[in-house]
ZAMARGU-4260 file (C-alpha; in steps of 0.2 Angstrom, whole numbers, plus 5000, padded with zeros to 4 digits):
<rodrens>
0) 6310/5988/6050 | 6321/6000/6061 | 6340/5999/6058 | 6344/5992/6075 | 6331/5977/6072
5) 6338/5974/6055 | 6356/5973/6062 | 6350/5962/6077 | 6342/5950/6064 | 6359/5950/6054
10) 6369/5945/6070 | 6356/5932/6075 | 6357/5923/6059 | 6376/5925/6057 | 6379/5915/6072
15) 6364/5904/6071 | 6372/5896/6056 | 6388/5892/6065 | 6378/5886/6081 | 6369/5874/6070
20) 6384/5863/6067 | 6400/5869/6076 | 6397/5860/6093 | 6387/5845/6086 | 6398/5840/6071
25) 6408/5830/6083 | 6393/5819/6087 | 6389/5817/6069 | 6408/5813/6065 | 6411/5800/6079
30) 6394/5793/6083 | 6386/5792/6066 | 6401/5791/6053 | 6413/5783/6065 | 6428/5792/6057
35) 6445/5795/6066 | 6451/5808/6078 | 6465/5813/6066 | 6453/5816/6052 | 6442/5826/6063
40) 6456/5837/6069 | 6459/5841/6051 | 6440/5846/6049 | 6442/5859/6064 | 6458/5865/6057
45) 6449/5872/6042 | 6443/5887/6052 | 6462/5891/6056 | 6467/5889/6038 | 6453/5900/6031
50) 6456/5913/6045 | 6474/5915/6039 | 6470/5924/6023 | 6451/5926/6019 | 6447/5940/6030
55) 6461/5950/6023 | 6456/5946/6005 | 6437/5950/6009 | 6443/5966/6017 | 6452/5972/6001
60) 6437/5968/5990 | 6425/5977/6001 | 6437/5992/6003 | 6440/5994/5984 | 6428/5985/5972
65) 6411/5979/5980 | 6399/5985/5993 | 6402/5976/6009 | 6383/5970/6011 | 6383/5963/5993
70) 6400/5954/5996 | 6393/5948/6013 | 6377/5941/6004 | 6387/5933/5990 | 6398/5923/6003
75) 6383/5917/6013 | 6374/5911/5997 | 6389/5901/5991 | 6391/5894/6009 | 6373/5889/6009
80) 6376/5878/5994 | 6391/5870/6001 | 6383/5866/6018 | 6368/5858/6008 | 6381/5846/6001
85) 6389/5840/6017 | 6376/5826/6022 | 6380/5818/6005 | 6398/5816/6009 | 6403/5799/6013
90) 6422/5800/6016 | 6432/5810/6027 | 6444/5817/6014 | 6430/5824/6004 | 6423/5831/6020
95) 6439/5840/6023 | 6439/5849/6007 | 6420/5853/6007 | 6422/5861/6025 | 6437/5870/6020
100) 6428/5878/6006 | 6413/5882/6018 | 6425/5890/6030 | 6433/5900/6016 | 6417/5909/6013
105) 6410/5909/6031 | 6425/5915/6041 | 6426/5932/6032 | 6408/5935/6035 | 6411/5938/6053
110) 6422/5953/6050 | 6410/5959/6036 | 6395/5958/6047 | 6405/5970/6059 | 6409/5981/6044
115) 6391/5982/6038 | 6385/5986/6056 | 6398/6000/6059 | 6395/6008/6042 | 6376/6007/6044
120) 6376/6015/6062 | 6389/6028/6057 | 6379/6034/6042 | 6364/6036/6054 | 6374/6046/6066
125) 6373/6033/6079 | 6385/6030/6094 | 6394/6014/6089 | 6402/6011/6106 | 6385/6013/6115
130) 6374/6004/6102 | 6384/5990/6094 | 6387/5979/6109 | 6368/5976/6113 | 6366/5972/6095
135) 6381/5960/6094 | 6375/5950/6109 | 6360/5944/6099 | 6373/5934/6089 | 6377/5924/6104
140) 6358/5922/6107 | 6357/5915/6089 | 6371/5903/6093 | 6362/5897/6108 | 6345/5895/6100
145) 6353/5885/6086 | 6360/5873/6098 | 6343/5871/6106 | 6335/5868/6090 | 6347/5855/6084
150) 6346/5846/6101 | 6327/5846/6104 | 6324/5841/6086 | 6336/5826/6088 | 6348/5831/6075
155) 6364/5831/6085 | 6370/5815/6076 | 6362/5818/6060 | 6368/5826/6044 | 6352/5836/6043
160) 6360/5849/6055 | 6369/5855/6040 | 6352/5858/6030 | 6347/5869/6045 | 6363/5879/6043
165) 6361/5879/6024 | 6343/5886/6025 | 6349/5900/6038 | 6364/5904/6027 | 6353/5906/6011
170) 6340/5917/6020 | 6354/5928/6027 | 6362/5929/6010 | 6346/5935/6002 | 6342/5947/6017
175) 6359/5955/6015 | 6355/5963/5999 | 6341/5973/6008 | 6353/5980/6020 | 6359/5998/6020
180) 6372/6001/6006 | 6390/6000/6012 | 6400/6006/5997 | 6419/6004/5995 | 6428/6018/6004
185) 6446/6014/5998 | 6444/6018/5980 | 6458/6030/5974 | 6468/6027/5990 | 6484/6018/5985
190) 6492/6006/5997 | 6506/5994/5996 | 6503/5976/5995 | 6510/5974/6013 | 6497/5987/6019
195) 6483/5980/6010 | 6485/5963/6018 | 6488/5970/6035 | 6506/5963/6035 | 6513/5980/6042
200) 6507/5974/6059 | 6521/5961/6060 | 6532/5975/6064 | 6525/5973/6082 | 6536/5957/6083
205) 6551/5969/6085 | 6544/5973/6102 | 6550/5958/6113 | 6534/5960/6125 | 6522/5960/6110
210) 6531/5946/6102 | 6529/5936/6118 | 6511/5941/6119 | 6507/5935/6101 | 6516/5919/6104
215) 6506/5915/6119 | 6490/5921/6110 | 6494/5907/6097 | 6497/5894/6111 | 6481/5898/6120
220) 6472/5899/6103 | 6475/5881/6102 | 6464/5878/6116 | 6449/5888/6110 | 6440/5876/6100
225) 6444/5860/6109 | 6428/5859/6119 | 6418/5865/6105 | 6425/5851/6094 | 6424/5836/6107
230) 6412/5842/6121 | 6396/5836/6112 | 6402/5819/6107 | 6410/5817/6124 | 6393/5818/6132
235) 6385/5807/6119 | 6398/5793/6122 | 6390/5791/6140 | 6375/5783/6131 | 6385/5768/6129
240) 6385/5765/6148 | 6368/5759/6154 | 6368/5769/6170 | 6369/5785/6160 | 6359/5781/6144
245) 6343/5790/6149 | 6350/5805/6158 | 6345/5823/6151 | 6364/5828/6148 | 6366/5812/6137
250) 6350/5815/6127 | 6353/5834/6125 | 6371/5837/6126 | 6370/5853/6115 | 6358/5861/6128
255) 6371/5858/6142 | 6385/5865/6131 | 6375/5880/6127 | 6377/5885/6146 | 6395/5890/6140
260) 6388/5903/6128 | 6376/5910/6141 | 6391/5912/6153 | 6400/5920/6139 | 6387/5934/6137
265) 6388/5937/6156 | 6407/5938/6158 | 6409/5951/6145 | 6401/5963/6157 | 6414/5960/6170
270) 6429/5963/6159 | 6430/5982/6162 | 6431/5979/6181 | 6444/5966/6180 | 6455/5975/6167
275) 6455/5991/6177 | 6458/5982/6194 | 6471/5968/6189 | 6478/5973/6172 | 6480/5963/6156
280) 6493/5950/6163 | 6483/5944/6178 | 6467/5944/6167 | 6475/5933/6154 | 6482/5922/6168
285) 6464/5921/6175 | 6459/5915/6157 | 6473/5902/6157 | 6468/5895/6174 | 6450/5895/6168
290) 6455/5884/6154 | 6464/5872/6166 | 6448/5871/6176 | 6437/5870/6160 | 6446/5854/6154
295) 6449/5847/6171 | 6431/5847/6177 | 6426/5838/6160 | 6439/5825/6164 | 6432/5821/6181
300) 6413/5825/6177 | 6399/5814/6172 | 6381/5816/6167 | 6375/5809/6184 | 6383/5813/6201
305) 6396/5823/6192 | 6385/5834/6182 | 6388/5848/6193 | 6407/5848/6187 | 6401/5848/6169
310) 6389/5863/6172 | 6403/5872/6182 | 6415/5869/6167 | 6402/5877/6155 | 6401/5892/6167
315) 6420/5894/6168 | 6420/5894/6149 | 6414/5912/6149 | 6429/5918/6159 | 6441/5907/6149
320) 6435/5913/6132 | 6431/5931/6135 | 6445/5936/6146 | 6457/5930/6133 | 6448/5936/6117
325) 6441/5952/6123 | 6455/5957/6134 | 6468/5952/6122 | 6461/5963/6108 | 6460/5978/6120
330) 6478/5975/6125 | 6483/5975/6106 | 6473/5991/6104 | 6483/6000/6118 | 6500/5994/6112
335) 6498/5998/6093 | 6500/6014/6084 | 6484/6022/6077 | 6490/6018/6059 | 6491/6000/6061
340) 6478/5996/6074 | 6466/5987/6062 | 6480/5977/6055 | 6486/5973/6073 | 6469/5966/6077
345) 6470/5956/6061 | 6486/5949/6067 | 6479/5945/6084 | 6465/5935/6076 | 6477/5927/6064
350) 6488/5921/6078 | 6473/5914/6088 | 6459/5909/6076 | 6472/5905/6062 | 6489/5897/6068
355) 6483/5893/6085 | 6466/5885/6080 | 6475/5875/6066 | 6489/5868/6077 | 6477/5864/6091
360) 6464/5855/6080 | 6477/5845/6070 | 6488/5840/6085 | 6473/5836/6096 | 6466/5824/6083
365) 6483/5815/6081 | 6486/5814/6100 | 6468/5807/6103 | 6471/5794/6090 | 6488/5789/6096
370) 6486/5789/6114 | 6468/5789/6119 | 6459/5778/6107 | 6456/5760/6113 | 6457/5744/6103
375) 6438/5744/6102 | 6438/5762/6095 | 6431/5770/6111 | 6440/5785/6119 | 6448/5788/6136
380) 6440/5804/6138 | 6447/5807/6156 | 6464/5805/6149 | 6460/5817/6134 | 6453/5831/6145
385) 6467/5830/6158 | 6480/5831/6144 | 6472/5847/6138 | 6471/5853/6156 | 6490/5849/6158
390) 6494/5858/6142 | 6484/5874/6148 | 6493/5873/6164 | 6510/5873/6156 | 6505/5888/6145
395) 6499/5897/6161 | 6515/5895/6170 | 6526/5900/6156 | 6516/5915/6153 | 6517/5920/6171
400) 6536/5919/6170 | 6540/5926/6152 | 6527/5939/6149 | 6533/5955/6159 | 6520/5969/6160
405) 6517/5982/6174 | 6499/5987/6175 | 6495/6006/6175 | 6476/6009/6176 | 6478/6027/6171
410) 6489/6024/6155 | 6478/6009/6150 | 6462/6019/6151 | 6470/6034/6142 | 6476/6023/6128
415) 6459/6016/6125 | 6451/6033/6124 | 6464/6039/6111
</rodrens>
């Protein structure tokens, strides 16, 4: 099999695993197990907790002691065993620890998959900038396919979705050992503990503008997983209303939600134009306004005459997600010294997928239980989504007032080249 095809399969399976449960665990949690929002917020916070330290630790291991493709395979095999245990869990406290262990081994594989792809392409003399994006897009395709498989097989509310994820993780773990060798490149290079963990990038906080940027990255990061966490079970809840019970959006919510990922692949292509034309501040503001619309449209939408609002919300997700994540990482790239750029990107991910995701998941669960759970244990979804929209609006207004950045197209392009 050609190298490109092998890396496509790697990326497809990497995100197929995640897509098998990430959007549908909410339906399993609320519709089948009937556990609480606070406890569910804790489950989604496991991604944030794992993202705080595991990618850095995995990076050190791959740089110094073990081939990246072998470490990648070992992590996926361990995660496969953990995912297989999930359907057997019958209490939310145990579920938290099981999912935390799963995330500890899954989250670093995202960075390791990039390391394996970059190393393999470089060793073959390939142009990474040209060849990697078309390979990476198959990861999003894998996520979408997983959503459709889980939805069409009727597993959205079933623990069997974790068996699907486990099988994919096991296959990818075995497959990883057949990939091109990616030996440690850091042997013999002495670094301080601070440098090893990428903590030298925290020096960027000395720059007021960068400090403000990272704080808002954390605040916006709190929004990133909210619709992933609650969107599927939100649509499932309409089944309790007779007028909506047999509608397609209620029977197959994950398929409707997959429009978000399809949109994501399209909006990636527009980022160069928007960044060059409007600059990072306006592009980030576009993202924040898109989050307001994403949540607000969910608040007023329904699976019948309001289905267009839910679909439009899913389309807008592409702008909300990409304009923040991709543009933010490019901004960090242009504002960091070459010696700490990798660490700076790690810091950006730590603030968004680490601290931001942790706080967003935890606080959202508590807010839902405290203010939007009725006596009969049903949810005030309109209130939930509009609260999320109001939060995003406040963040957008504060960002517009506090983040000061003057766009210079020439210097921005030059920084990316160098």
